[in-house]
DOVEXVEX-46786 format. One record per residue (C-alpha): residue number from 1; residue in three letters; x, y, z. Coordinates in nm, 2 decimals. Layout:
% DOVEXVEX-46786
+-----+-----+--------+--------+--------+
:   n : res :     xx :     yy :     zz :
+-----+-----+--------+--------+--------+
: NUM : Ala :      X :      Y :      Z :
...
+-----+-----+--------+--------+--------+
***
This chain:
% DOVEXVEX-46786
+-----+-----+--------+--------+--------+
:   n : res :     xx :     yy :     zz :
+-----+-----+--------+--------+--------+
:   1 : Met :   3.55 :  -5.63 :  14.10 :
:   2 : Val :   3.40 :  -5.54 :  14.43 :
:   3 : Val :   3.55 :  -5.16 :  14.54 :
:   4 : Asp :   3.54 :  -5.06 :  14.89 :
:   5 : Pro :   3.36 :  -4.75 :  14.95 :
:   6 : Leu :   3.55 :  -4.65 :  15.22 :
:   7 : His :   3.87 :  -4.72 :  15.10 :
:   8 : Ser :   3.80 :  -4.55 :  14.80 :
:   9 : Ile :   3.65 :  -4.21 :  14.96 :
:  10 : Ser :   4.00 :  -4.24 :  15.20 :
:  11 : Arg :   4.23 :  -4.30 :  14.90 :
:  12 : Ser :   4.09 :  -3.99 :  14.69 :
:  13 : Thr :   4.07 :  -3.81 :  14.97 :
:  14 : Val :   4.45 :  -3.89 :  15.06 :
:  15 : Ala :   4.52 :  -3.75 :  14.70 :
:  16 : Gln :   4.35 :  -3.50 :  14.68 :
:  17 : Ser :   4.44 :  -3.34 :  15.02 :
:  18 : Pro :   4.67 :  -3.47 :  15.26 :
:  19 : Asn :   4.56 :  -3.40 :  15.55 :
:  20 : Leu :   4.72 :  -3.63 :  15.81 :
:  21 : Asp :   4.48 :  -3.63 :  16.09 :
:  22 : Arg :   4.17 :  -3.73 :  15.87 :
:  23 : Ile :   4.39 :  -4.03 :  15.78 :
:  24 : Ile :   4.49 :  -4.15 :  16.06 :
:  25 : Ser :   4.08 :  -4.08 :  16.22 :
:  26 : Asp :   3.97 :  -4.30 :  15.92 :
:  27 : Ala :   4.25 :  -4.54 :  15.95 :
:  28 : Lys :   4.16 :  -4.61 :  16.28 :
:  29 : Ala :   3.75 :  -4.64 :  16.24 :
:  30 : Ala :   3.86 :  -4.88 :  15.94 :
:  31 : Leu :   4.03 :  -5.10 :  16.22 :
:  32 : Arg :   3.76 :  -5.11 :  16.44 :
:  33 : Glu :   3.51 :  -5.20 :  16.20 :
:  34 : Gly :   3.81 :  -5.45 :  16.11 :
:  35 : Lys :   3.87 :  -5.34 :  15.77 :
:  36 : Ser :   4.20 :  -5.41 :  15.79 :
:  37 : Thr :   4.31 :  -5.40 :  15.44 :
:  38 : Asn :   4.18 :  -5.03 :  15.47 :
:  39 : Ala :   4.30 :  -4.93 :  15.78 :
:  40 : Tyr :   4.65 :  -5.06 :  15.68 :
:  41 : His :   4.67 :  -4.85 :  15.36 :
:  42 : Leu :   4.54 :  -4.56 :  15.52 :
:  43 : Ala :   4.89 :  -4.63 :  15.81 :
:  44 : Leu :   5.10 :  -4.64 :  15.50 :
:  45 : Asp :   4.99 :  -4.29 :  15.34 :
:  46 : Ala :   5.01 :  -4.15 :  15.73 :
:  47 : Thr :   5.37 :  -4.29 :  15.79 :
:  48 : Arg :   5.50 :  -4.20 :  15.47 :
:  49 : Ile :   5.36 :  -3.79 :  15.48 :
:  50 : Ala :   5.47 :  -3.82 :  15.87 :
:  51 : Pro :   5.75 :  -4.01 :  15.94 :
:  52 : Asp :   5.74 :  -3.92 :  16.29 :
:  53 : Asn :   5.39 :  -3.97 :  16.39 :
:  54 : Ile :   5.34 :  -4.25 :  16.64 :
:  55 : Asp :   5.00 :  -4.31 :  16.59 :
:  56 : Gly :   5.02 :  -4.43 :  16.21 :
:  57 : Trp :   5.25 :  -4.65 :  16.31 :
:  58 : Leu :   5.05 :  -4.86 :  16.54 :
:  59 : Val :   4.83 :  -4.87 :  16.31 :
:  60 : Arg :   5.04 :  -4.98 :  16.01 :
:  61 : Ala :   5.15 :  -5.24 :  16.30 :
:  62 : His :   4.83 :  -5.34 :  16.40 :
:  63 : Thr :   4.69 :  -5.44 :  15.98 :
:  64 : Ala :   5.03 :  -5.55 :  15.85 :
:  65 : Ala :   5.06 :  -5.90 :  15.70 :
:  66 : Ser :   5.42 :  -6.02 :  15.77 :
:  67 : Thr :   5.62 :  -6.01 :  16.12 :
:  68 : Glu :   5.87 :  -5.81 :  15.94 :
:  69 : Glu :   5.66 :  -5.56 :  15.88 :
:  70 : Ile :   5.48 :  -5.56 :  16.20 :
:  71 : Leu :   5.84 :  -5.57 :  16.39 :
:  72 : Phe :   5.98 :  -5.29 :  16.19 :
:  73 : Ser :   5.67 :  -5.07 :  16.25 :
:  74 : Leu :   5.68 :  -5.11 :  16.59 :
:  75 : Ser :   6.05 :  -5.00 :  16.60 :
:  76 : Gln :   5.91 :  -4.69 :  16.46 :
:  77 : Val :   5.69 :  -4.64 :  16.71 :
:  78 : His :   5.99 :  -4.72 :  17.05 :
:  79 : Arg :   6.25 :  -4.45 :  16.83 :
:  80 : Leu :   5.99 :  -4.19 :  16.86 :
:  81 : Asp :   5.85 :  -4.31 :  17.20 :
:  82 : Pro :   6.08 :  -4.58 :  17.44 :
:  83 : Asp :   5.83 :  -4.56 :  17.67 :
:  84 : Asn :   5.49 :  -4.66 :  17.46 :
:  85 : Ser :   5.36 :  -4.96 :  17.68 :
:  86 : Ile :   5.08 :  -5.06 :  17.37 :
:  87 : Ala :   5.38 :  -5.10 :  17.16 :
:  88 : Lys :   5.58 :  -5.27 :  17.42 :
:  89 : Glu :   5.38 :  -5.54 :  17.45 :
:  90 : Tyr :   5.30 :  -5.58 :  17.10 :
:  91 : Thr :   5.70 :  -5.63 :  17.06 :
:  92 : Tyr :   5.73 :  -5.85 :  17.32 :
:  93 : Gln :   5.48 :  -6.07 :  17.16 :
:  94 : Thr :   5.57 :  -6.06 :  16.81 :
:  95 : Leu :   5.93 :  -6.12 :  16.84 :
:  96 : Trp :   5.85 :  -6.40 :  17.08 :
:  97 : Arg :   5.66 :  -6.59 :  16.76 :
:  98 : Met :   5.90 :  -6.47 :  16.51 :
:  99 : Leu :   6.18 :  -6.62 :  16.75 :
: 100 : Glu :   6.01 :  -6.92 :  16.77 :
: 101 : Arg :   6.04 :  -6.97 :  16.38 :
: 102 : Asp :   6.42 :  -6.87 :  16.38 :
: 103 : Pro :   6.61 :  -6.82 :  16.69 :
: 104 : Tyr :   6.84 :  -6.56 :  16.60 :
: 105 : Leu :   6.92 :  -6.18 :  16.65 :
: 106 : Ala :   7.26 :  -6.03 :  16.61 :
: 107 : Tyr :   7.32 :  -5.78 :  16.84 :
: 108 : Ile :   7.42 :  -5.42 :  16.75 :
: 109 : Asp :   7.41 :  -5.13 :  16.98 :
: 110 : Glu :   7.22 :  -5.00 :  17.26 :
: 111 : Thr :   7.09 :  -4.68 :  17.44 :
: 112 : Lys :   6.98 :  -4.63 :  17.76 :
: 113 : Asp :   6.62 :  -4.69 :  17.65 :
: 114 : Leu :   6.63 :  -4.95 :  17.35 :
: 115 : Tyr :   6.88 :  -5.30 :  17.23 :
: 116 : Tyr :   6.96 :  -5.20 :  16.85 :
: 117 : Val :   6.93 :  -5.60 :  16.67 :
: 118 : Arg :   6.93 :  -5.74 :  16.35 :
: 119 : Ser :   6.72 :  -6.01 :  16.23 :
: 120 : Lys :   6.87 :  -6.32 :  15.97 :
: 121 : Glu :   6.68 :  -6.13 :  15.74 :
: 122 : Tyr :   6.91 :  -5.84 :  15.79 :
: 123 : Leu :   6.59 :  -5.61 :  15.94 :
: 124 : Ser :   6.69 :  -5.35 :  16.19 :
: 125 : Leu :   6.51 :  -5.39 :  16.50 :
: 126 : Ala :   6.47 :  -5.15 :  16.78 :
: 127 : Ile :   6.38 :  -5.35 :  17.12 :
: 128 : Pro :   6.26 :  -5.14 :  17.43 :
: 129 : Lys :   6.45 :  -5.22 :  17.76 :
: 130 : Asp :   6.16 :  -5.36 :  17.97 :
: 131 : Arg :   6.42 :  -5.41 :  18.36 :
: 132 : Ala :   6.49 :  -5.21 :  18.63 :
: 133 : Pro :   6.85 :  -5.12 :  18.66 :
: 134 : Gln :   7.02 :  -5.37 :  18.86 :
: 135 : Asp :   7.26 :  -5.32 :  19.13 :
: 136 : Pro :   7.63 :  -5.43 :  19.12 :
: 137 : Phe :   7.64 :  -5.75 :  19.30 :
: 138 : Pro :   7.76 :  -5.76 :  19.54 :
: 139 : Ala :   7.69 :  -5.36 :  19.64 :
: 140 : Pro :   8.00 :  -5.21 :  19.68 :
: 141 : Gln :   8.05 :  -5.19 :  20.09 :
: 142 : Pro :   8.25 :  -4.84 :  20.19 :
: 143 : Ala :   8.59 :  -4.95 :  20.38 :
: 144 : Pro :   8.53 :  -5.03 :  20.81 :
: 145 : Leu :   8.80 :  -4.76 :  20.88 :
: 146 : Ala :   8.72 :  -4.52 :  20.56 :
: 147 : Ala :   8.57 :  -4.27 :  20.82 :
: 148 : Ala :   8.88 :  -4.23 :  21.09 :
: 149 : Ser :   9.12 :  -4.27 :  20.87 :
: 150 : Arg :   9.02 :  -3.93 :  20.69 :
: 151 : Leu :   9.00 :  -3.77 :  21.02 :
: 152 : Leu :   9.35 :  -3.90 :  21.14 :
: 153 : Ile :   9.44 :  -3.73 :  20.81 :
: 154 : Leu :   9.29 :  -3.46 :  20.88 :
: 155 : Ser :   9.47 :  -3.46 :  21.21 :
: 156 : Ile :   9.81 :  -3.48 :  21.08 :
: 157 : Val :   9.77 :  -3.18 :  20.89 :
: 158 : Gly :   9.58 :  -3.00 :  21.13 :
: 159 : Leu :   9.94 :  -2.98 :  21.29 :
: 160 : Leu :  10.06 :  -2.72 :  21.01 :
: 161 : Ile :   9.88 :  -2.43 :  21.18 :
: 162 : Ala :  10.04 :  -2.51 :  21.54 :
: 163 : Gly :   9.81 :  -2.82 :  21.64 :
: 164 : Leu :   9.51 :  -2.58 :  21.60 :
: 165 : Gly :   9.30 :  -2.82 :  21.37 :
: 166 : Thr :   9.47 :  -3.13 :  21.53 :
: 167 : Leu :   9.30 :  -3.06 :  21.86 :
: 168 : Val :   8.98 :  -3.07 :  21.65 :
: 169 : Phe :   9.04 :  -3.38 :  21.44 :
: 170 : Ala :   9.23 :  -3.60 :  21.70 :
: 171 : Pro :   8.92 :  -3.68 :  21.94 :
: 172 : Leu :   8.65 :  -3.66 :  21.64 :
: 173 : Thr :   8.89 :  -3.94 :  21.50 :
: 174 : Met :   8.93 :  -4.15 :  21.83 :
: 175 : Ile :   8.59 :  -4.15 :  21.86 :
: 176 : Glu :   8.55 :  -4.27 :  21.51 :
: 177 : Ala :   8.82 :  -4.58 :  21.61 :
: 178 : Val :   8.65 :  -4.65 :  21.90 :
: 179 : Asn :   8.29 :  -4.72 :  21.71 :
: 180 : Ala :   8.51 :  -4.92 :  21.47 :
: 181 : Ala :   8.68 :  -5.18 :  21.69 :
: 182 : Arg :   8.35 :  -5.22 :  21.88 :
: 183 : Ala :   8.20 :  -5.29 :  21.57 :
: 184 : Pro :   8.20 :  -5.64 :  21.42 :
: 185 : Ile :   8.48 :  -5.56 :  21.13 :
: 186 : Gly :   8.69 :  -5.85 :  21.21 :
: 187 : Thr :   8.98 :  -5.92 :  21.42 :
: 188 : Gln :   9.27 :  -5.71 :  21.16 :
: 189 : Asn :   9.03 :  -5.42 :  21.11 :
: 190 : Gln :   8.98 :  -5.36 :  21.50 :
: 191 : Leu :   9.36 :  -5.40 :  21.53 :
: 192 : Arg :   9.40 :  -5.15 :  21.32 :
: 193 : Ala :   9.11 :  -4.93 :  21.45 :
: 194 : Trp :   9.33 :  -4.94 :  21.79 :
: 195 : Ile :   9.63 :  -4.82 :  21.63 :
: 196 : Ile :   9.42 :  -4.52 :  21.48 :
: 197 : Phe :   9.32 :  -4.44 :  21.79 :
: 198 : Phe :   9.61 :  -4.45 :  21.97 :
: 199 : Ile :   9.80 :  -4.21 :  21.71 :
: 200 : Ala :   9.55 :  -4.00 :  21.78 :
: 201 : Ile :   9.59 :  -3.96 :  22.11 :
: 202 : Phe :   9.99 :  -3.90 :  22.05 :
: 203 : Leu :   9.89 :  -3.64 :  21.75 :
: 204 : Phe :   9.63 :  -3.43 :  22.04 :
: 205 : Ala :   9.91 :  -3.45 :  22.26 :
: 206 : Leu :  10.17 :  -3.33 :  22.05 :
: 207 : Ala :   9.91 :  -3.05 :  21.92 :
: 208 : Leu :   9.90 :  -2.93 :  22.30 :
: 209 : Leu :  10.20 :  -2.96 :  22.31 :
: 210 : Phe :  10.26 :  -2.69 :  21.97 :
: 211 : Gly :   9.96 :  -2.49 :  22.09 :
: 212 : Leu :  10.13 :  -2.44 :  22.40 :
: 213 : Leu :  10.48 :  -2.36 :  22.28 :
: 214 : Phe :  10.26 :  -2.10 :  22.04 :
: 215 : Phe :  10.11 :  -1.92 :  22.37 :
: 216 : Val :  10.42 :  -1.88 :  22.51 :
: 217 : His :  10.55 :  -1.76 :  22.21 :
: 218 : Ile :  10.29 :  -1.48 :  22.17 :
: 219 : Arg :  10.31 :  -1.40 :  22.53 :
: 220 : Gly :  10.68 :  -1.33 :  22.47 :
+-----+-----+--------+--------+--------+
***
């Protein structure tokens, strides 16, 4: 039986002093040298010692023998770092191969960044969402007379303080109503805009009357 010296030294180092940085460094070196088996065992040690170490899971994903373990390792990376671009690309490639073999994934849950799904073998996976947020279709549009209607309400409320508020808001209502009536908002909405306009004129005249009575009352 031929023993790989690099693997033997690395494994004994792990046994004597589980130095995570050294394990990860050795695993990456083994992977660069094409010693996938050595790299896999070192990565396996790293993920057992420190399950929150992203590098360990990445090396393990690149050296694992089965598709299921590759996706499992990448899922751990996604849970730790949903924006990891290396893991994303590798996940999509591996997942595509798995679905070509057996097109089955069951939806479990989702977060802002991840989908949680289950394979046919009951393997729980985290899949990153790689899509821009979609605007609702059609995009909601403000009501054409919303501004004029709000100003009309304020004009009515303004009558409660001797019409002083109406003297401010009624002219604004008229301007907004005329602008709306001239816009391409449909015949029905244009008619409503002109109704709001004439109500605002009436309220403005009423506010002038209230203001005059208030002034006379003060002078008297």
